[in-house]
C-alpha positions as CSV (number, residue, x, y, z in Angstrom):
1,M,-10.1,-18.0,90.1
2,R,-13.1,-17.8,92.5
3,R,-16.0,-15.4,92.0
4,S,-17.8,-14.6,95.2
5,R,-21.5,-14.2,95.6
6,P,-22.4,-10.4,96.0
7,H,-22.7,-9.5,99.7
8,R,-25.8,-7.9,101.0
9,P,-25.5,-4.6,102.9
10,R,-24.4,-4.8,106.5
11,G,-23.9,-2.0,109.0
12,R,-26.1,0.9,110.0
13,R,-28.4,3.0,107.9
14,P,-27.2,6.4,106.6
15,L,-27.0,9.2,109.1
16,A,-26.1,12.0,106.7
17,G,-29.7,13.1,106.3
18,L,-29.5,14.8,109.6
19,L,-26.5,16.8,108.6
20,A,-28.1,17.6,105.2
21,G,-31.2,19.0,107.0
22,V,-29.0,21.1,109.3
23,L,-27.2,22.6,106.3
24,A,-30.5,23.4,104.6
25,V,-31.6,25.3,107.8
26,L,-28.2,26.9,108.1
27,V,-28.3,28.3,104.5
28,G,-31.8,29.5,105.0
29,V,-31.0,31.3,108.2
30,T,-27.9,32.8,106.8
31,A,-29.8,34.0,103.8
32,A,-32.5,35.6,106.0
33,G,-29.9,37.3,108.2
34,S,-27.8,38.9,105.3
35,A,-27.5,42.6,105.6
36,A,-30.1,44.4,103.4
37,G,-27.5,46.9,102.2
38,D,-25.1,44.3,100.8
39,D,-24.7,43.8,97.1
40,L,-26.5,40.8,95.8
41,D,-23.4,39.4,94.2
42,D,-21.5,39.7,97.5
43,Q,-24.4,38.0,99.3
44,Q,-24.3,35.1,96.8
45,S,-20.6,34.8,97.2
46,Q,-20.8,34.8,101.0
47,L,-23.6,32.1,100.9
48,E,-21.5,30.0,98.5
49,Q,-18.5,30.3,100.8
50,R,-20.6,29.4,103.8
51,Q,-22.1,26.4,102.0
52,Q,-18.6,25.2,100.9
53,A,-17.3,25.5,104.5
54,N,-20.3,23.6,105.9
55,D,-20.0,20.9,103.2
56,Q,-16.4,20.5,104.2
57,Q,-17.2,20.4,107.9
58,R,-19.8,17.8,107.2
59,A,-17.4,15.7,105.1
60,D,-14.7,15.9,107.7
61,A,-17.1,15.0,110.4
62,E,-18.2,12.0,108.4
63,A,-14.6,11.0,108.0
64,A,-14.0,11.3,111.7
65,L,-17.1,9.3,112.5
66,E,-15.7,6.3,110.7
67,G,-15.0,3.9,113.5
68,L,-18.0,4.6,115.6
69,S,-21.2,2.6,116.1
70,E,-24.5,3.9,115.0
71,E,-25.5,5.0,118.5
72,L,-22.2,6.9,119.2
73,A,-22.1,8.4,115.7
74,Q,-25.7,9.5,116.0
75,T,-24.8,11.4,119.2
76,A,-21.8,13.0,117.6
77,Q,-23.8,13.9,114.5
78,E,-26.5,15.5,116.7
79,L,-23.9,17.5,118.5
80,L,-22.5,18.7,115.1
81,A,-26.0,19.6,114.0
82,V,-26.5,21.7,117.1
83,Q,-23.2,23.4,116.7
84,Q,-23.9,24.2,113.1
85,Q,-27.3,25.7,114.0
86,L,-25.9,27.7,117.0
87,G,-23.8,30.1,115.0
88,P,-26.6,31.1,112.6
89,A,-29.0,31.3,115.6
90,R,-26.7,33.8,117.3
91,E,-26.4,35.8,114.1
92,A,-30.2,35.8,113.8
93,L,-30.5,37.0,117.4
94,S,-28.0,39.8,116.7
95,A,-29.9,40.8,113.6
96,A,-33.2,40.7,115.5
97,E,-31.7,42.9,118.3
98,E,-30.4,45.3,115.7
99,A,-33.8,45.5,114.0
100,L,-35.5,46.1,117.3
101,A,-33.0,48.9,118.2
102,G,-33.6,50.5,114.7
103,Y,-37.4,50.4,115.2
104,E,-37.0,51.9,118.6
105,R,-34.8,54.7,117.3
106,E,-37.3,55.4,114.5
107,A,-40.1,55.4,117.0
108,A,-38.3,57.9,119.2
109,L,-37.7,60.2,116.2
110,I,-41.4,60.0,115.2
111,A,-42.4,60.7,118.8
112,A,-40.1,63.8,118.8
113,R,-41.7,65.0,115.5
114,L,-45.1,64.3,116.9
115,Q,-44.4,66.3,120.1
116,D,-43.0,69.2,118.0
117,A,-46.1,69.1,115.8
118,Q,-48.4,69.1,118.8
119,D,-46.4,72.0,120.3
120,Q,-46.9,73.9,117.0
121,Q,-50.6,73.1,117.1
122,A,-50.9,74.5,120.6
123,S,-49.0,77.6,119.7
124,I,-51.1,78.2,116.6
125,S,-54.3,77.6,118.5
126,A,-53.2,80.1,121.1
127,T,-52.3,82.7,118.4
128,I,-55.7,82.2,116.8
129,E,-57.4,82.6,120.1
130,Q,-55.5,85.8,120.9
131,D,-56.1,87.3,117.4
132,S,-59.8,86.3,117.6
133,A,-60.1,88.1,121.0
134,R,-58.4,91.2,119.5
135,A,-60.7,91.1,116.5
136,D,-63.7,90.9,118.7
137,E,-62.4,93.9,120.7
138,I,-61.8,95.9,117.5
139,R,-65.3,95.1,116.2
140,S,-66.7,96.3,119.6
141,Q,-64.8,99.6,119.2
142,I,-66.1,100.0,115.6
143,G,-69.6,99.4,116.9
144,Q,-69.1,102.0,119.6
145,L,-67.8,104.6,117.1
146,A,-70.7,103.9,114.9
147,R,-73.2,104.4,117.7
148,Q,-71.4,107.7,118.8
149,A,-71.5,108.9,115.2
150,Y,-75.2,108.1,114.9
151,Q,-76.0,109.8,118.2
152,G,-73.9,112.9,117.4
153,G,-75.7,113.6,114.1
154,P,-74.3,113.6,110.6
155,E,-70.7,112.9,110.3
156,L,-68.5,115.9,110.0
157,S,-67.2,116.3,106.5
158,G,-64.4,118.7,105.4
159,L,-67.0,121.1,104.0
160,S,-69.2,121.2,107.1
161,V,-66.1,121.9,109.2
162,V,-65.4,124.9,107.0
163,M,-69.0,126.2,106.9
164,E,-69.8,125.8,110.5
165,A,-66.5,127.1,112.0
166,Q,-67.0,130.5,113.7
167,S,-63.3,131.2,113.7
168,V,-60.0,130.0,112.3
169,E,-59.2,128.5,115.7
170,E,-62.4,126.6,115.8
171,F,-61.9,125.4,112.2
172,T,-58.4,124.2,112.9
173,E,-59.6,122.3,116.0
174,Q,-62.6,120.7,114.4
175,Y,-60.6,119.8,111.3
176,S,-57.9,118.1,113.4
177,L,-60.5,116.2,115.4
178,A,-62.2,115.0,112.2
179,T,-58.9,114.0,110.7
180,A,-57.8,112.1,113.8
181,A,-61.2,110.3,114.0
182,Q,-60.9,109.2,110.3
183,R,-57.3,108.1,110.8
184,A,-58.2,106.1,113.9
185,Q,-61.1,104.5,112.1
186,S,-58.9,103.6,109.2
187,E,-56.2,102.1,111.4
188,V,-58.8,100.0,113.3
189,L,-60.2,98.7,110.1
190,D,-56.7,98.0,108.7
191,E,-55.8,96.1,112.0
192,L,-59.0,94.1,111.7
193,A,-58.2,93.2,108.1
194,A,-54.7,92.1,109.1
195,I,-55.9,90.1,112.0
196,S,-58.5,88.4,109.7
197,A,-55.8,87.6,107.2
198,D,-53.4,86.3,109.9
199,N,-56.2,84.1,111.3
200,R,-56.9,82.6,107.9
201,N,-53.2,81.8,107.5
202,S,-53.1,80.4,111.0
203,Q,-56.2,78.3,110.4
204,A,-54.6,76.9,107.3
205,R,-51.4,76.1,109.2
206,L,-53.5,74.6,112.0
207,T,-55.2,72.3,109.5
208,A,-51.9,71.3,108.0
209,V,-50.4,70.6,111.4
210,G,-53.4,68.6,112.4
211,D,-53.1,66.5,109.2
212,R,-49.4,66.0,110.0
213,I,-50.2,65.0,113.5
214,A,-52.6,62.4,112.2
215,E,-49.9,61.0,109.9
216,L,-47.3,60.9,112.6
217,K,-49.7,59.1,114.9
218,D,-50.3,56.5,112.2
219,E,-46.5,56.2,111.7
220,A,-46.0,56.0,115.5
221,D,-48.6,53.2,115.7
222,A,-46.9,51.4,112.8
223,K,-43.5,51.7,114.4
224,V,-44.8,50.5,117.7
225,A,-46.3,47.4,116.0
226,Q,-43.0,46.8,114.1
227,A,-41.0,47.3,117.3
228,E,-43.2,44.8,119.1
229,A,-42.9,42.3,116.3
230,A,-39.1,42.8,116.4
231,R,-39.1,42.5,120.2
232,Q,-40.9,39.2,119.9
233,E,-38.6,38.0,117.1
234,A,-35.6,38.9,119.3
235,A,-37.1,37.1,122.2
236,D,-37.8,34.0,120.0
237,R,-34.2,34.1,118.7
238,E,-32.8,34.4,122.2
239,A,-34.9,31.5,123.3
240,E,-33.6,29.5,120.3
241,V,-30.0,30.3,121.2
242,E,-30.7,29.3,124.8
243,R,-32.3,26.1,123.7
244,L,-29.4,25.2,121.4
245,V,-26.8,26.0,124.1
246,A,-28.7,23.7,126.6
247,E,-28.9,21.0,123.9
248,Q,-25.3,21.4,123.2
249,T,-24.4,21.0,126.8
250,A,-26.6,18.0,127.1
251,K,-25.0,16.4,124.0
252,K,-21.6,17.0,125.3
253,K,-22.5,15.5,128.6
254,Q,-24.0,12.5,126.8
255,I,-20.8,12.2,124.7
256,E,-18.7,12.3,127.9
257,Q,-20.7,9.4,129.2
258,Q,-20.0,7.5,126.0
259,K,-16.3,7.9,125.9
260,S,-15.4,4.5,127.3
261,A,-17.7,2.8,124.7
262,A,-16.2,4.9,122.0
263,Q,-12.7,4.1,123.1
264,A,-13.5,0.4,123.0
265,E,-14.8,0.7,119.5
266,V,-11.9,2.7,118.3
267,D,-9.5,0.2,119.8
268,Q,-11.3,-2.6,118.0
269,I,-11.1,-0.7,114.7
270,D,-7.4,0.0,115.3
271,A,-6.8,-3.6,116.0
272,E,-8.5,-4.5,112.7
273,A,-6.4,-2.0,110.9
274,A,-3.2,-3.3,112.6
275,A,-4.1,-6.8,111.5
276,I,-4.6,-5.6,107.9
277,R,-1.2,-3.9,108.0
278,K,0.5,-7.0,109.4
279,K,-1.1,-9.2,106.7
280,L,-0.1,-6.7,103.9
281,E,3.5,-6.5,105.3
282,Q,3.7,-10.3,105.1
283,V,2.4,-10.3,101.5
284,A,4.9,-7.5,100.6
285,A,7.8,-9.6,102.1
286,Q,6.6,-12.7,100.2
287,Q,6.5,-10.6,97.0
288,R,10.0,-9.4,97.4
289,E,11.2,-12.9,98.2
290,R,9.6,-14.3,95.0
291,A,10.9,-11.4,92.9
292,A,14.4,-11.9,94.3
293,A,14.2,-15.7,93.7
294,A,13.0,-15.1,90.2
295,A,15.8,-12.7,89.5
296,A,18.4,-15.1,90.9
297,A,17.0,-17.9,88.8
298,A,17.1,-15.8,85.7
299,G,20.6,-14.3,86.5
300,T,19.3,-10.8,86.4
301,A,19.7,-7.9,88.9
302,P,17.6,-8.2,92.0
303,P,14.6,-5.8,92.5
304,P,15.4,-2.5,94.1
305,A,15.2,-2.2,97.8
306,P,11.9,-0.8,99.0
307,S,12.0,2.9,99.5
308,G,8.5,3.2,101.0
309,T,7.4,5.7,98.4
310,V,5.9,5.5,95.0
311,S,5.1,8.5,92.7
312,G,3.2,9.4,89.6
313,A,-0.5,9.2,88.6
314,L,-0.6,5.4,88.8
315,F,-4.4,5.1,89.4
316,G,-7.5,5.7,87.4
317,N,-10.8,6.9,88.8
318,P,-12.3,4.2,91.0
319,T,-15.8,5.9,91.1
320,S,-18.5,6.7,88.5
321,I,-18.2,10.4,89.4
322,S,-16.2,12.3,86.8
323,P,-14.1,14.2,87.5
324,I,-13.1,12.6,90.8
325,Y,-14.5,14.6,93.7
326,V,-12.7,14.4,97.1
327,T,-15.0,15.0,100.0
328,S,-12.4,14.5,102.8
329,E,-8.6,14.4,102.6
330,Y,-6.0,12.0,104.0
331,G,-4.7,13.2,107.4
332,M,-5.4,13.7,111.0
333,R,-9.0,14.2,112.2
334,L,-10.3,15.3,115.6
335,H,-12.3,12.5,117.0
336,P,-15.8,13.9,117.9
337,I,-16.1,12.0,121.1
338,L,-12.6,11.1,122.3
339,G,-11.3,14.6,121.6
340,Y,-7.9,13.6,120.2
341,Y,-6.6,13.4,116.7
342,R,-6.6,10.2,114.7
343,L,-5.4,9.4,111.2
344,H,-7.9,9.4,108.5
345,A,-6.0,6.8,106.6
346,G,-7.5,7.3,103.1
347,I,-9.5,9.9,101.1
348,D,-13.2,9.9,100.8
349,L,-14.5,10.1,97.3
350,R,-18.0,11.1,96.4
351,T,-20.2,8.3,95.2
352,W,-23.9,7.8,95.5
353,C,-25.4,4.7,97.2
354,G,-25.3,1.7,94.9
355,T,-23.1,3.3,92.2
356,P,-20.2,1.3,90.6
357,I,-16.8,1.0,92.1
358,Y,-13.9,0.2,89.8
359,A,-10.3,-1.1,90.1
360,A,-8.0,1.9,90.1
361,K,-5.2,-0.3,88.5
362,E,-4.8,-3.8,87.3
363,G,-3.9,-6.4,89.9
364,T,-5.1,-9.4,91.9
365,V,-7.9,-9.3,94.5
366,Q,-6.2,-10.1,97.8
367,W,-9.6,-10.4,99.5
368,A,-13.2,-9.3,99.2
369,Q,-14.8,-9.6,102.6
370,W,-16.4,-7.9,105.6
371,R,-14.0,-6.1,107.8
372,N,-14.9,-4.6,111.2
373,G,-15.3,-0.9,110.8
374,F,-14.4,-1.0,107.1
375,G,-17.6,-2.8,106.1
376,N,-17.5,-4.7,102.8
377,Q,-13.9,-4.2,101.7
378,V,-12.1,-5.2,98.5
379,M,-8.3,-5.2,98.7
380,V,-6.4,-5.3,95.4
381,D,-2.7,-6.2,95.1
382,H,-0.9,-4.4,92.4
383,G,2.4,-6.1,92.9
384,L,5.8,-4.4,93.2
385,V,6.4,-0.9,91.9
386,D,10.0,0.2,92.2
387,G,10.6,-2.5,94.8
388,N,7.6,-1.4,96.8
389,S,4.5,-3.5,97.4
390,L,1.4,-1.5,96.2
391,M,-2.2,-2.2,97.2
392,T,-5.5,-0.4,97.2
393,S,-8.6,-0.9,99.3
394,Y,-12.2,0.0,98.6
395,N,-14.4,0.3,101.7
396,H,-18.0,0.6,102.9
397,M,-19.3,-1.1,99.8
398,T,-22.9,-2.2,99.6
399,S,-21.7,-5.4,97.8
400,F,-18.8,-6.7,95.7
401,V,-18.7,-8.9,92.6
402,V,-15.1,-10.2,92.8
403,G,-13.4,-12.7,95.0
404,G,-10.0,-13.4,96.5
405,G,-7.4,-14.5,93.9
406,Q,-9.3,-13.0,91.0
407,A,-7.2,-11.0,88.5
408,V,-8.8,-7.6,87.6
409,S,-8.0,-5.1,85.0
410,R,-7.8,-1.3,85.4
411,G,-11.4,0.0,85.4
412,Q,-13.0,-3.4,86.1
413,L,-16.1,-3.4,88.2
414,L,-15.4,-4.5,91.8
415,G,-18.8,-3.8,93.3
416,Y,-21.1,-1.0,94.4
417,S,-20.7,1.8,96.8
418,G,-22.5,1.9,100.1
419,N,-22.6,2.8,103.8
420,T,-21.6,-0.5,105.5
421,G,-19.3,-0.7,108.5
422,T,-18.9,2.3,110.7
423,S,-19.7,4.9,108.0
424,A,-21.7,8.1,108.2
425,A,-22.9,8.2,104.6
426,C,-22.6,6.5,101.2
427,H,-19.1,7.2,99.9
428,L,-15.9,5.4,98.8
429,H,-13.2,5.4,101.5
430,F,-10.2,4.7,99.3
431,E,-6.9,3.7,100.8
432,V,-3.4,3.1,99.3
433,Y,-0.9,0.8,101.0
434,V,2.8,0.9,100.3
435,N,4.7,-2.0,102.0
436,G,1.7,-2.4,104.3
437,A,1.5,1.3,105.4
438,T,-1.1,3.8,104.2
439,V,0.0,6.8,102.1
440,N,-2.0,9.8,100.7
441,P,-3.8,8.5,97.6
442,R,-4.3,12.0,96.1
443,P,-1.1,12.3,94.1
444,L,-1.3,8.7,92.9
445,L,-4.7,9.5,91.5
446,G,-3.2,12.4,89.6
447,L,-5.0,15.0,91.7
């Protein structure tokens, strides 16, 4: 058995850093834009769900990008990056607009309170002015009465009225005049006292209203500043959305121009995959022929006819990540440039660059070589299982440490994970072939 020399990495450099940066921005924006009234646990759950959704979107995008050159994949990744930023940018714009509207509503309420306080201030000031004028008038009347009393001699007392009256009629008249004068004087003094008390109260109210006006003016100034900041934030967010929309349009136009090149690359990869299938079908036919010949020579029953399906957890973990972590499933993927669905013919398993890749089951290495699109690929033949030829392939490896024809045991080191071929990031693209056709590896891995 031949042991090949480890291959050096070939293919483009990792492009996943761009997506990782976009996701960091996305999570940050989403966190900033969360509603203040939400419960913290709900916010955390929403962020985790958003993160998981974006991780899956990135993984699916990476799977779809397999089969593109670095230049085309870069354009597709940049478009994805823009699209992932656009949603949060629109959310941030909406939040900024809501904040601005809130500040404007608060500013309007404060302005209304300020106007009401100023109206109260004007009303109280007018009342004070009127009461002060009445008080001045009363003081003038009191002064006039005092002068009249001084000029008219000693004030009439009740005794003087009795002693000086010449008749009952004169007594009654003079006593009534004296009583009326005293009552008028008392009423004037009472009114002056009431006006003075009211003025003191009004002055206290005027001082309180003045203080409130000063506070409201400060609040109004603060709200104006907050509204201006919110208005600028909304303008910035709107400009960011417009920039991203323009960038998205430009990227889509660029992708449209690259469709012919992308189609040529995909056709080339599909031709490589078809060649692999044809080779594996030939191997499967040879295996069945040998098994039938061996059974005939031994006089035993021939192997069962191929059903095209195998079942059960036949494979162990081919990665160093435990438990196995699937980043992208087997199935159809929307091509980021060509716009139609293509089969993602394996599952992508999380591995870090340069980490070990192991044989999922004992078998014989069919080949370990560079394959267009697949990068460094190891194909392991596991022989017939229930009459079906079973093989596994390990793709995009940085290097391999086995060679064609070499027998390997389950869990034996095949090489190291990488990003060779048309791959968007370091991972293991793991495929399973039954009679030369790919099947979903998940159930065969016991997942």
